[in-house]
One Martini backbone bead per residue (centre of mass of N, CA, C, O) as a GRO file, in nm:
protein
  512
    1MET     BB    1   3.436  -0.798  -2.981
    2ASP     BB    2   3.167  -0.967  -3.109
    3PHE     BB    3   2.806  -0.941  -3.105
    4ASN     BB    4   2.526  -1.190  -3.177
    5ASP     BB    5   2.256  -1.218  -3.035
    6VAL     BB    6   2.291  -1.181  -2.714
    7GLY     BB    7   2.216  -1.372  -2.410
    8PHE     BB    8   2.131  -1.346  -2.048
    9THR     BB    9   2.143  -1.473  -1.703
   10VAL     BB   10   2.086  -1.354  -1.376
   11THR     BB   11   2.032  -1.551  -1.127
   12THR     BB   12   1.976  -1.370  -0.868
   13LEU     BB   13   1.765  -1.192  -1.054
   14ASP     BB   14   1.617  -1.325  -1.294
   15SER     BB   15   1.753  -1.167  -1.551
   16TYR     BB   16   1.694  -1.102  -1.890
   17PHE     BB   17   1.946  -1.037  -2.140
   18GLN     BB   18   1.950  -0.883  -2.472
   19ASN     BB   19   2.038  -0.782  -2.786
   20ILE     BB   20   2.357  -0.825  -2.841
   21ASN     BB   21   2.531  -0.616  -3.117
   22ASP     BB   22   2.819  -0.542  -3.024
   23ARG     BB   23   3.133  -0.384  -2.930
   24ILE     BB   24   3.455  -0.481  -2.799
   25SER     BB   25   3.756  -0.295  -2.752
   26PHE     BB   26   4.100  -0.400  -2.786
   27THR     BB   27   4.381  -0.217  -2.676
   28SER     BB   28   4.669  -0.043  -2.579
   29GLU     BB   29   4.459   0.159  -2.406
   30GLY     BB   30   4.218  -0.056  -2.388
   31ILE     BB   31   3.865  -0.057  -2.315
   32SER     BB   32   3.588  -0.017  -2.536
   33PHE     BB   33   3.265   0.156  -2.535
   34ASN     BB   34   3.016   0.193  -2.808
   35GLN     BB   35   2.712   0.188  -2.737
   36PHE     BB   36   2.649  -0.043  -2.539
   37THR     BB   37   2.375  -0.265  -2.573
   38ILE     BB   38   2.104  -0.354  -2.344
   39GLU     BB   39   1.823  -0.571  -2.310
   40ASP     BB   40   1.536  -0.641  -2.191
   41GLU     BB   41   1.236  -0.811  -2.202
   42ASP     BB   42   1.100  -0.513  -2.306
   43ASN     BB   43   1.328  -0.356  -2.476
   44ASN     BB   44   1.497  -0.201  -2.286
   45GLU     BB   45   1.771   0.031  -2.248
   46LEU     BB   46   2.124  -0.019  -2.186
   47VAL     BB   47   2.401   0.220  -2.185
   48LEU     BB   48   2.745   0.173  -2.265
   49ASN     BB   49   3.005   0.422  -2.207
   50GLY     BB   50   3.351   0.404  -2.290
   51SER     BB   51   3.633   0.324  -2.064
   52LEU     BB   52   3.923   0.106  -1.998
   53GLN     BB   53   4.225   0.209  -1.865
   54THR     BB   54   4.513   0.047  -2.022
   55THR     BB   55   4.846  -0.123  -2.069
   56ASP     BB   56   4.855  -0.416  -1.881
   57TYR     BB   57   4.580  -0.545  -1.770
   58THR     BB   58   4.587  -0.477  -1.434
   59SER     BB   59   4.536  -0.170  -1.455
   60TYR     BB   60   4.252   0.062  -1.394
   61GLY     BB   61   4.062   0.302  -1.559
   62PHE     BB   62   3.768   0.512  -1.537
   63ASP     BB   63   3.528   0.594  -1.831
   64LEU     BB   64   3.191   0.588  -1.754
   65THR     BB   65   2.852   0.530  -1.881
   66VAL     BB   66   2.511   0.487  -1.748
   67ASN     BB   67   2.209   0.431  -1.942
   68ALA     BB   68   1.850   0.433  -1.855
   69THR     BB   69   1.509   0.325  -1.950
   70ASN     BB   70   1.288   0.129  -1.809
   71PHE     BB   71   1.469  -0.076  -1.655
   72ARG     BB   72   1.487  -0.428  -1.584
   73ALA     BB   73   1.687  -0.549  -1.331
   74ILE     BB   74   1.448  -0.705  -1.169
   75SER     BB   75   1.316  -1.066  -1.204
   76SER     BB   76   1.203  -1.222  -0.916
   77THR     BB   77   1.207  -1.474  -0.671
   78LYS     BB   78   1.234  -1.625  -0.371
   79GLU     BB   79   1.403  -1.864  -0.493
   80ASP     BB   80   1.645  -1.678  -0.591
   81ASN     BB   81   1.602  -1.467  -0.332
   82GLU     BB   82   1.552  -1.428   0.013
   83PHE     BB   83   1.604  -1.097   0.052
   84TYR     BB   84   1.529  -1.028  -0.261
   85TYR     BB   85   1.228  -0.955  -0.462
   86GLY     BB   86   1.114  -0.901  -0.796
   87ASP     BB   87   1.060  -0.570  -0.931
   88LEU     BB   88   1.297  -0.348  -1.113
   89VAL     BB   89   1.239  -0.018  -1.226
   90LEU     BB   90   1.470   0.203  -1.413
   91ASP     BB   91   1.664   0.499  -1.406
   92THR     BB   92   1.985   0.599  -1.546
   93ARG     BB   93   2.270   0.833  -1.438
   94LEU     BB   94   2.596   0.734  -1.479
   95THR     BB   95   2.930   0.761  -1.333
   96ILE     BB   96   3.263   0.625  -1.393
   97GLY     BB   97   3.558   0.654  -1.198
   98GLY     BB   98   3.876   0.629  -1.157
   99ASN     BB   99   3.993   0.320  -1.011
  100ILE     BB  100   4.045   0.004  -0.904
  101ASP     BB  101   4.106   0.110  -0.611
  102ASN     BB  102   3.914   0.400  -0.655
  103PRO     BB  103   3.614   0.430  -0.721
  104VAL     BB  104   3.381   0.656  -0.895
  105VAL     BB  105   3.039   0.732  -0.811
  106ARG     BB  106   2.781   0.897  -1.008
  107GLY     BB  107   2.426   1.003  -0.976
  108ASP     BB  108   2.108   0.877  -1.109
  109ILE     BB  109   1.808   0.721  -0.961
  110LYS     BB  110   1.492   0.586  -1.089
  111ILE     BB  111   1.210   0.451  -0.949
  112LYS     BB  112   0.947   0.294  -1.112
  113ASP     BB  113   0.687   0.214  -1.252
  114GLY     BB  114   0.658  -0.149  -1.188
  115THR     BB  115   0.750  -0.170  -0.906
  116ALA     BB  116   0.793  -0.489  -0.695
  117LEU     BB  117   0.964  -0.489  -0.394
  118SER     BB  118   1.114  -0.733  -0.183
  119VAL     BB  119   1.225  -0.708   0.174
  120VAL     BB  120   1.413  -0.891   0.398
  121LEU     BB  121   1.440  -0.871   0.734
  122PRO     BB  122   1.671  -0.952   0.948
  123GLN     BB  123   1.688  -1.137   1.248
  124GLU     BB  124   1.982  -1.227   1.180
  125ASP     BB  125   2.276  -1.346   1.112
  126PRO     BB  126   2.299  -1.539   0.840
  127SER     BB  127   2.587  -1.678   0.882
  128ILE     BB  128   2.508  -1.788   1.163
  129ALA     BB  129   2.250  -1.945   1.086
  130ASP     BB  130   2.379  -2.146   0.882
  131ARG     BB  131   2.583  -2.265   1.129
  132GLU     BB  132   2.380  -2.377   1.304
  133GLY     BB  133   2.471  -2.680   1.460
  134VAL     BB  134   2.767  -2.682   1.358
  135VAL     BB  135   3.025  -2.936   1.394
  136GLU     BB  136   3.391  -2.899   1.364
  137PHE     BB  137   3.671  -3.117   1.322
  138VAL     BB  138   4.028  -3.028   1.351
  139ASP     BB  139   4.364  -3.032   1.225
  140GLU     BB  140   4.606  -2.795   1.293
  141THR     BB  141   4.858  -2.966   1.152
  142SER     BB  142   4.759  -2.974   0.878
  143GLN     BB  143   4.855  -2.930   0.548
  144ARG     BB  144   4.577  -2.888   0.417
  145LEU     BB  145   4.480  -2.655   0.599
  146ALA     BB  146   4.710  -2.454   0.523
  147GLU     BB  147   4.643  -2.443   0.219
  148MET     BB  148   4.348  -2.349   0.239
  149ARG     BB  149   4.418  -2.076   0.387
  150GLU     BB  150   4.591  -1.963   0.168
  151MET     BB  151   4.382  -1.961  -0.058
  152GLU     BB  152   4.166  -1.789   0.085
  153GLU     BB  153   4.340  -1.539   0.122
  154THR     BB  154   4.388  -1.496  -0.182
  155LEU     BB  155   4.077  -1.473  -0.269
  156ASN     BB  156   4.016  -1.233  -0.044
  157THR     BB  157   4.198  -1.057  -0.208
  158SER     BB  158   4.192  -0.702  -0.284
  159PRO     BB  159   4.274  -0.404  -0.462
  160LEU     BB  160   4.046  -0.276  -0.316
  161GLU     BB  161   4.049   0.024  -0.104
  162GLY     BB  162   3.798   0.194  -0.222
  163MET     BB  163   3.485   0.383  -0.221
  164ASP     BB  164   3.309   0.648  -0.419
  165VAL     BB  165   2.965   0.690  -0.342
  166SER     BB  166   2.703   0.895  -0.507
  167VAL     BB  167   2.340   0.868  -0.504
  168ASN     BB  168   2.047   0.954  -0.647
  169ILE     BB  169   1.710   0.872  -0.515
  170ASP     BB  170   1.406   0.816  -0.686
  171VAL     BB  171   1.058   0.758  -0.597
  172ASP     BB  172   0.783   0.650  -0.725
  173GLU     BB  173   0.449   0.648  -0.629
  174GLU     BB  174   0.392   0.358  -0.788
  175ALA     BB  175   0.590   0.226  -0.625
  176GLU     BB  176   0.660  -0.097  -0.467
  177LEU     BB  177   0.715  -0.175  -0.115
  178THR     BB  178   0.827  -0.470   0.068
  179LEU     BB  179   0.846  -0.535   0.414
  180VAL     BB  180   0.973  -0.813   0.582
  181ILE     BB  181   0.953  -0.848   0.922
  182ASP     BB  182   0.803  -1.150   0.959
  183GLU     BB  183   0.834  -1.447   0.807
  184GLY     BB  184   0.703  -1.654   1.002
  185ASN     BB  185   0.417  -1.477   1.039
  186GLY     BB  186   0.365  -1.268   0.790
  187ASP     BB  187   0.487  -0.985   0.832
  188PHE     BB  188   0.401  -0.672   0.656
  189LEU     BB  189   0.504  -0.400   0.443
  190ASN     BB  190   0.303  -0.199   0.224
  191LEU     BB  191   0.438   0.047  -0.011
  192GLN     BB  192   0.353   0.395  -0.108
  193GLY     BB  193   0.563   0.659  -0.261
  194GLU     BB  194   0.786   0.929  -0.193
  195ALA     BB  195   1.143   0.982  -0.280
  196GLN     BB  196   1.458   1.139  -0.149
  197LEU     BB  197   1.772   1.006  -0.193
  198THR     BB  198   2.103   0.921  -0.044
  199ALA     BB  199   2.364   0.722  -0.157
  200GLY     BB  200   2.657   0.553  -0.003
  201ILE     BB  201   3.029   0.510  -0.028
  202ASP     BB  202   3.302   0.518   0.150
  203PRO     BB  203   3.640   0.444   0.151
  204SER     BB  204   3.599   0.272   0.425
  205GLY     BB  205   3.294   0.119   0.361
  206ARG     BB  206   3.069   0.305   0.439
  207THR     BB  207   2.722   0.288   0.458
  208ASN     BB  208   2.475   0.528   0.330
  209LEU     BB  209   2.149   0.685   0.419
  210THR     BB  210   1.945   0.952   0.296
  211GLY     BB  211   1.620   1.050   0.386
  212ARG     BB  212   1.271   1.047   0.260
  213TYR     BB  213   0.984   0.819   0.295
  214GLU     BB  214   0.665   0.904   0.175
  215PHE     BB  215   0.335   0.805   0.223
  216THR     BB  216   0.009   0.737   0.047
  217GLU     BB  217   0.014   0.424   0.080
  218GLY     BB  218  -0.095   0.111   0.237
  219ALA     BB  219   0.015  -0.187   0.440
  220TYR     BB  220  -0.042  -0.388   0.746
  221GLU     BB  221   0.042  -0.718   0.809
  222MET     BB  222  -0.093  -0.938   1.054
  223SER     BB  223  -0.021  -1.215   1.285
  224PHE     BB  224  -0.228  -1.445   1.499
  225ASN     BB  225  -0.189  -1.726   1.417
  226PHE     BB  226  -0.493  -1.744   1.231
  227ILE     BB  227  -0.495  -1.433   1.246
  228ARG     BB  228  -0.572  -1.166   1.012
  229ARG     BB  229  -0.455  -0.823   0.975
  230ARG     BB  230  -0.546  -0.510   0.810
  231PHE     BB  231  -0.358  -0.214   0.774
  232GLU     BB  232  -0.397   0.118   0.692
  233ILE     BB  233  -0.199   0.349   0.557
  234GLN     BB  234  -0.123   0.676   0.635
  235PRO     BB  235  -0.082   0.962   0.520
  236GLY     BB  236   0.252   1.077   0.617
  237SER     BB  237   0.406   0.850   0.645
  238TYR     BB  238   0.752   0.738   0.748
  239ILE     BB  239   1.096   0.714   0.643
  240GLN     BB  240   1.414   0.785   0.809
  241TRP     BB  241   1.735   0.858   0.685
  242THR     BB  242   2.085   0.912   0.857
  243GLY     BB  243   2.258   0.641   0.750
  244GLU     BB  244   2.218   0.356   0.815
  245PRO     BB  245   1.995   0.154   0.646
  246THR     BB  246   1.902  -0.015   0.928
  247SER     BB  247   1.871   0.284   1.103
  248ALA     BB  248   1.588   0.372   1.076
  249ASN     BB  249   1.317   0.590   1.101
  250ILE     BB  250   0.984   0.572   1.220
  251ASN     BB  251   0.636   0.701   1.110
  252ILE     BB  252   0.353   0.493   1.157
  253THR     BB  253   0.006   0.488   1.055
  254ALA     BB  254  -0.247   0.239   1.126
  255ILE     BB  255  -0.571   0.101   1.011
  256TYR     BB  256  -0.839  -0.073   1.184
  257GLU     BB  257  -1.171  -0.164   1.101
  258THR     BB  258  -1.468  -0.185   1.315
  259GLU     BB  259  -1.781  -0.336   1.336
  260THR     BB  260  -1.936  -0.220   1.648
  261ALA     BB  261  -2.051  -0.223   1.959
  262PRO     BB  262  -2.050  -0.008   2.266
  263ILE     BB  263  -2.176  -0.164   2.515
  264ASP     BB  264  -1.914  -0.304   2.634
  265LEU     BB  265  -1.749  -0.050   2.672
  266LEU     BB  266  -1.947   0.096   2.885
  267GLY     BB  267  -2.129  -0.083   3.064
  268ASN     BB  268  -2.200   0.049   3.374
  269GLN     BB  269  -2.297   0.330   3.248
  270LEU     BB  270  -2.588   0.178   3.168
  271ALA     BB  271  -2.748   0.080   3.428
  272ASN     BB  272  -2.983   0.331   3.435
  273LEU     BB  273  -3.104   0.223   3.190
  274SER     BB  274  -3.311   0.115   2.986
  275GLN     BB  275  -3.351  -0.136   2.771
  276GLY     BB  276  -3.401   0.036   2.524
  277ALA     BB  277  -3.158   0.219   2.552
  278ARG     BB  278  -2.943   0.001   2.551
  279ASN     BB  279  -3.005  -0.112   2.270
  280THR     BB  280  -2.884   0.130   2.109
  281TYR     BB  281  -2.576   0.027   2.186
  282LYS     BB  282  -2.595  -0.213   1.948
  283GLN     BB  283  -2.506  -0.037   1.738
  284ASP     BB  284  -2.307  -0.025   1.482
  285LEU     BB  285  -1.960   0.092   1.464
  286PRO     BB  286  -1.666   0.252   1.326
  287PHE     BB  287  -1.397   0.142   1.464
  288GLN     BB  288  -1.054   0.251   1.523
  289THR     BB  289  -0.743   0.097   1.499
  290HIS     BB  290  -0.433   0.226   1.605
  291LEU     BB  291  -0.117   0.190   1.459
  292ILE     BB  292   0.198   0.288   1.616
  293MET     BB  293   0.514   0.342   1.456
  294THR     BB  294   0.827   0.381   1.626
  295GLY     BB  295   1.155   0.433   1.554
  296GLU     BB  296   1.317   0.163   1.470
  297LEU     BB  297   1.292  -0.048   1.212
  298LEU     BB  298   1.397  -0.326   1.359
  299GLU     BB  299   1.278  -0.181   1.656
  300PRO     BB  300   0.984  -0.107   1.706
  301GLU     BB  301   0.743   0.102   1.850
  302LEU     BB  302   0.437   0.017   1.996
  303SER     BB  303   0.106   0.154   1.954
  304PHE     BB  304  -0.228   0.245   2.069
  305ASP     BB  305  -0.566   0.321   1.933
  306ILE     BB  306  -0.907   0.450   1.974
  307VAL     BB  307  -1.147   0.543   1.711
  308LEU     BB  308  -1.413   0.775   1.638
  309PRO     BB  309  -1.512   0.893   1.364
  310ASP     BB  310  -1.616   1.157   1.154
  311ARG     BB  311  -1.959   1.104   1.108
  312ASN     BB  312  -2.277   0.995   0.978
  313PHE     BB  313  -2.470   0.864   1.218
  314ASN     BB  314  -2.743   0.622   1.299
  315VAL     BB  315  -2.735   0.788   1.581
  316SER     BB  316  -2.712   0.926   1.869
  317SER     BB  317  -2.524   1.163   2.032
  318ASP     BB  318  -2.486   1.008   2.302
  319ILE     BB  319  -2.330   0.770   2.191
  320ILE     BB  320  -2.097   0.919   2.075
  321ASN     BB  321  -2.005   1.077   2.328
  322ASN     BB  322  -1.968   0.832   2.524
  323SER     BB  323  -1.762   0.680   2.353
  324ARG     BB  324  -1.543   0.909   2.344
  325ALA     BB  325  -1.510   0.937   2.646
  326LYS     BB  326  -1.413   0.646   2.706
  327LEU     BB  327  -1.163   0.659   2.523
  328ALA     BB  328  -1.025   0.886   2.678
  329GLN     BB  329  -1.004   0.726   2.941
  330LEU     BB  330  -0.828   0.486   2.828
  331ARG     BB  331  -0.567   0.659   2.765
  332GLN     BB  332  -0.509   0.659   3.093
  333GLN     BB  333  -0.535   0.329   3.046
  334PRO     BB  334  -0.330   0.114   2.896
  335SER     BB  335  -0.437  -0.168   2.981
  336GLU     BB  336  -0.737  -0.120   2.891
  337LEU     BB  337  -0.674  -0.041   2.602
  338ASN     BB  338  -0.529  -0.306   2.520
  339LYS     BB  339  -0.771  -0.489   2.570
  340GLN     BB  340  -0.952  -0.365   2.348
  341VAL     BB  341  -0.767  -0.400   2.113
  342PHE     BB  342  -0.747  -0.717   2.117
  343ALA     BB  343  -1.049  -0.755   2.088
  344LEU     BB  344  -1.073  -0.629   1.805
  345LEU     BB  345  -0.863  -0.808   1.666
  346LEU     BB  346  -0.978  -1.101   1.758
  347LEU     BB  347  -1.318  -1.037   1.783
  348ASN     BB  348  -1.456  -0.768   1.676
  349ARG     BB  349  -1.483  -0.653   1.982
  350PHE     BB  350  -1.582  -0.579   2.279
  351ILE     BB  351  -1.516  -0.595   2.632
  352GLY     BB  352  -1.603  -0.663   2.942
  353GLU     BB  353  -1.566  -0.750   3.260
  354ASN     BB  354  -1.694  -1.002   3.120
  355PRO     BB  355  -1.539  -1.180   2.864
  356PHE     BB  356  -1.784  -1.417   2.836
  357ALA     BB  357  -1.975  -1.158   2.793
  358SER     BB  358  -2.227  -1.031   2.561
  359GLU     BB  359  -2.445  -0.765   2.447
  360ALA     BB  360  -2.384  -0.740   2.133
  361GLY     BB  361  -2.338  -0.998   2.012
  362GLY     BB  362  -2.395  -1.162   1.709
  363THR     BB  363  -2.397  -1.314   1.410
  364SER     BB  364  -2.654  -1.445   1.275
  365ALA     BB  365  -2.785  -1.669   1.065
  366GLU     BB  366  -3.008  -1.474   0.955
  367SER     BB  367  -2.815  -1.245   0.883
  368LEU     BB  368  -2.635  -1.394   0.686
  369ALA     BB  369  -2.855  -1.487   0.498
  370ARG     BB  370  -2.965  -1.206   0.422
  371GLN     BB  371  -2.703  -1.093   0.300
  372SER     BB  372  -2.666  -1.304   0.079
  373VAL     BB  373  -2.942  -1.263  -0.056
  374SER     BB  374  -2.902  -0.964  -0.128
  375LYS     BB  375  -2.671  -1.009  -0.333
  376ILE     BB  376  -2.826  -1.196  -0.521
  377LEU     BB  377  -3.067  -1.009  -0.588
  378SER     BB  378  -2.907  -0.769  -0.697
  379GLN     BB  379  -2.794  -0.929  -0.941
  380GLN     BB  380  -3.060  -1.024  -1.060
  381LEU     BB  381  -3.186  -0.741  -1.110
  382ASN     BB  382  -2.965  -0.643  -1.300
  383ASP     BB  383  -2.993  -0.857  -1.514
  384LEU     BB  384  -3.299  -0.809  -1.576
  385ALA     BB  385  -3.256  -0.486  -1.641
  386GLY     BB  386  -3.069  -0.477  -1.891
  387ASP     BB  387  -3.336  -0.545  -2.111
  388LEU     BB  388  -3.601  -0.387  -2.034
  389ILE     BB  389  -3.496  -0.094  -2.130
  390GLY     BB  390  -3.420   0.078  -2.387
  391GLY     BB  391  -3.163   0.320  -2.309
  392VAL     BB  392  -3.186   0.218  -2.006
  393LYS     BB  393  -3.040   0.234  -1.684
  394LEU     BB  394  -3.044  -0.015  -1.421
  395ASP     BB  395  -3.008   0.001  -1.050
  396PHE     BB  396  -2.954  -0.244  -0.790
  397ASP     BB  397  -2.975  -0.240  -0.412
  398LEU     BB  398  -2.970  -0.487  -0.167
  399GLU     BB  399  -3.013  -0.423   0.200
  400SER     BB  400  -2.919  -0.611   0.504
  401THR     BB  401  -2.992  -0.531   0.854
  402GLU     BB  402  -2.930  -0.439   1.183
  403ASP     BB  403  -3.154  -0.262   1.414
  404TYR     BB  404  -3.131  -0.023   1.721
  405THR     BB  405  -3.267   0.274   1.718
  406THR     BB  406  -3.542   0.186   1.893
  407GLY     BB  407  -3.423  -0.049   2.119
  408GLN     BB  408  -3.460  -0.275   1.905
  409ARG     BB  409  -3.435  -0.563   1.729
  410GLU     BB  410  -3.422  -0.503   1.375
  411GLN     BB  411  -3.502  -0.557   1.052
  412ARG     BB  412  -3.328  -0.416   0.765
  413THR     BB  413  -3.456  -0.302   0.438
  414ASP     BB  414  -3.303  -0.181   0.136
  415LEU     BB  415  -3.380  -0.004  -0.170
  416ASN     BB  416  -3.173   0.077  -0.445
  417VAL     BB  417  -3.248   0.309  -0.708
  418GLY     BB  418  -3.137   0.344  -1.060
  419VAL     BB  419  -3.171   0.592  -1.327
  420SER     BB  420  -3.040   0.608  -1.671
  421LYS     BB  421  -2.996   0.868  -1.938
  422SER     BB  422  -2.903   0.916  -2.273
  423LEU     BB  423  -2.826   1.215  -2.456
  424LEU     BB  424  -2.713   1.375  -2.716
  425ASP     BB  425  -2.508   1.158  -2.803
  426GLU     BB  426  -2.406   1.117  -2.493
  427ARG     BB  427  -2.373   1.409  -2.349
  428LEU     BB  428  -2.632   1.350  -2.184
  429THR     BB  429  -2.695   1.267  -1.826
  430VAL     BB  430  -2.959   1.111  -1.643
  431THR     BB  431  -3.001   1.073  -1.285
  432ILE     BB  432  -3.220   0.862  -1.087
  433GLY     BB  433  -3.265   0.821  -0.726
  434SER     BB  434  -3.335   0.585  -0.455
  435SER     BB  435  -3.463   0.494  -0.120
  436PHE     BB  436  -3.621   0.195   0.012
  437GLY     BB  437  -3.820   0.085   0.282
  438LEU     BB  438  -3.911  -0.253   0.334
  439GLU     BB  439  -3.779  -0.283   0.631
  440GLY     BB  440  -3.826  -0.123   0.916
  441PRO     BB  441  -3.728   0.154   1.056
  442GLN     BB  442  -3.785   0.508   1.081
  443GLN     BB  443  -3.662   0.794   1.099
  444SER     BB  444  -3.695   1.076   1.235
  445ASN     BB  445  -3.816   1.293   0.992
  446GLN     BB  446  -3.822   1.096   0.754
  447GLN     BB  447  -3.858   1.066   0.432
  448ALA     BB  448  -4.040   0.931   0.177
  449ASN     BB  449  -3.913   0.841  -0.098
  450ASN     BB  450  -3.895   0.896  -0.421
  451ILE     BB  451  -3.776   0.837  -0.728
  452ALA     BB  452  -3.671   1.157  -0.716
  453GLY     BB  453  -3.466   1.209  -0.478
  454ASP     BB  454  -3.215   1.177  -0.679
  455VAL     BB  455  -3.030   1.419  -0.889
  456ALA     BB  456  -2.845   1.397  -1.206
  457VAL     BB  457  -2.663   1.624  -1.444
  458ASP     BB  458  -2.466   1.538  -1.725
  459TYR     BB  459  -2.224   1.738  -1.922
  460GLN     BB  460  -2.031   1.726  -2.212
  461LEU     BB  461  -1.801   1.963  -2.317
  462SER     BB  462  -1.648   1.722  -2.433
  463LYS     BB  463  -1.617   1.445  -2.633
  464ASP     BB  464  -1.421   1.273  -2.420
  465GLY     BB  465  -1.521   1.368  -2.118
  466ARG     BB  466  -1.322   1.554  -1.951
  467TYR     BB  467  -1.549   1.774  -1.960
  468ARG     BB  468  -1.781   1.860  -1.691
  469LEU     BB  469  -2.122   1.907  -1.598
  470ARG     BB  470  -2.293   1.929  -1.273
  471ALA     BB  471  -2.623   1.869  -1.159
  472TYR     BB  472  -2.773   1.859  -0.820
  473ARG     BB  473  -2.982   1.643  -0.600
  474LYS     BB  474  -2.979   1.565  -0.236
  475ASN     BB  475  -3.076   1.327  -0.004
  476GLN     BB  476  -3.028   1.367   0.365
  477TYR     BB  477  -2.973   1.217   0.673
  478GLN     BB  478  -2.951   1.388   0.991
  479VAL     BB  479  -2.888   1.316   1.311
  480ALA     BB  480  -2.833   1.585   1.451
  481LEU     BB  481  -3.122   1.707   1.334
  482GLN     BB  482  -3.346   1.497   1.294
  483GLY     BB  483  -3.332   1.513   0.959
  484GLN     BB  484  -3.390   1.644   0.647
  485ILE     BB  485  -3.182   1.714   0.364
  486ILE     BB  486  -3.111   1.938   0.087
  487GLU     BB  487  -2.883   1.909  -0.174
  488THR     BB  488  -2.750   2.174  -0.390
  489GLY     BB  489  -2.562   2.172  -0.714
  490LEU     BB  490  -2.246   2.272  -0.886
  491ALA     BB  491  -2.024   2.103  -1.113
  492PHE     BB  492  -1.674   2.083  -1.217
  493ILE     BB  493  -1.523   1.837  -1.436
  494ILE     BB  494  -1.203   1.676  -1.435
  495THR     BB  495  -1.054   1.425  -1.659
  496MET     BB  496  -0.731   1.258  -1.606
  497ASP     BB  497  -0.440   1.114  -1.763
  498TYR     BB  498  -0.136   1.039  -1.583
  499ASN     BB  499   0.221   1.004  -1.488
  500HIS     BB  500   0.281   1.309  -1.469
  501PHE     BB  501   0.217   1.613  -1.341
  502MET     BB  502   0.314   1.792  -1.593
  503GLU     BB  503   0.107   1.670  -1.801
  504ILE     BB  504  -0.137   1.858  -1.742
  505PHE     BB  505   0.014   2.118  -1.898
  506GLY     BB  506   0.024   1.966  -2.150
  507LYS     BB  507   0.017   1.835  -2.454
  508ASP     BB  508  -0.121   1.636  -2.677
  509PRO     BB  509   0.056   1.473  -2.914
  510ASP     BB  510  -0.197   1.444  -3.112
  511GLU     BB  511  -0.238   1.775  -3.130
  512GLU     BB  512   0.059   1.862  -3.263
   0.00000   0.00000   0.00000
């Protein structure tokens, strides 16, 4: 049988396969495939080679290989298949042996960059859900019913006695997997990472999956009525399979960060402070809500934590220490911890003993207007500076915030200015920048920066800019020291683009 420019679409996968121009040979010894090639929509090839061995065309033995590189096996939408959809790009090196009663499959599959596959986790048995609410009355003595049952039994009978499948599956770090946990609410996990898995089916029909899928990035999006929150998956989180594919164990930590004031968190602990000192606790800090998922994939156990990360905050050390001490106390009181967790998730702030009153306040109309105007002015300044001085690049960033560091609410406006110039045929770049306080308080012992506050000099050691040398001087205010420090350094920078880690140590094909 000869094929001449044949193409077809697999409906459930919504994948179009094309450019089939080979031959399938039917002989007295069976059916043979000699480099039978199928191309996907991007002209990547899947090659089938070998034979189906048979003399009577009823019983078959298998001697086949299936090889593919960057082959797009699935390209579908939710309308095509409600349980899995998206793009699946893979490499395959498979061998198929055995016979029609007991096929044997071995090999390797690598899920590649370009994959973005969504899998909907079932909430209940789909076959039961489809028949829910359907009542059917039948006559058990009907001849037609007996004939239909006999036909159904014949159609459902298969000569296949068992399969022996064992396949190694590697997942590329750039491949994306989305697990739809609750389709009704829109909760899902979006994951990226590396995996080394082994999937199989034993002769009894039992499906198994073993291995670890460790994540480098991703997100968990959850919905509560009309409120959506996005948690960032932390590197090192994983899913571990040890048997049934749906009975995996998970250990995933995801973080939602909220800029809010700690005054309502500390509450009565601040009763003896002056009003000015209390007001310093109204300064927003980046509190992190940790969502920790452990246990089984389909029924995970959820726990929460609230953390104030280690950063250089623009507040006194007392505020930081008191906030962390209060969070440590909450961890011993799960009900109080959960109350503050849900306040952060729903209201983006802590709540005090009286949940209807908040000393932290909210974002005023004035503050919103000033922030919006700051963005507009920053863009306008950059547009105007684009052609102001030939050969010199100017960058402006105007930032407006509310500041409580002095004990009173004050508007703070800072203008960040950067000037850069390229020299020596763009091999040398000099960047000078600084931040100017236009409005609001100045931290104690903070210097008023001049235009040369921060300096960086970059020199391209190679023409393509891959290797660079950078000398820099940076001014930075340290709250812990209550003063200004100057950091000076020299850095060697290598910039490389690669798809596989080993390519870093190989030669550029253009240079060979």
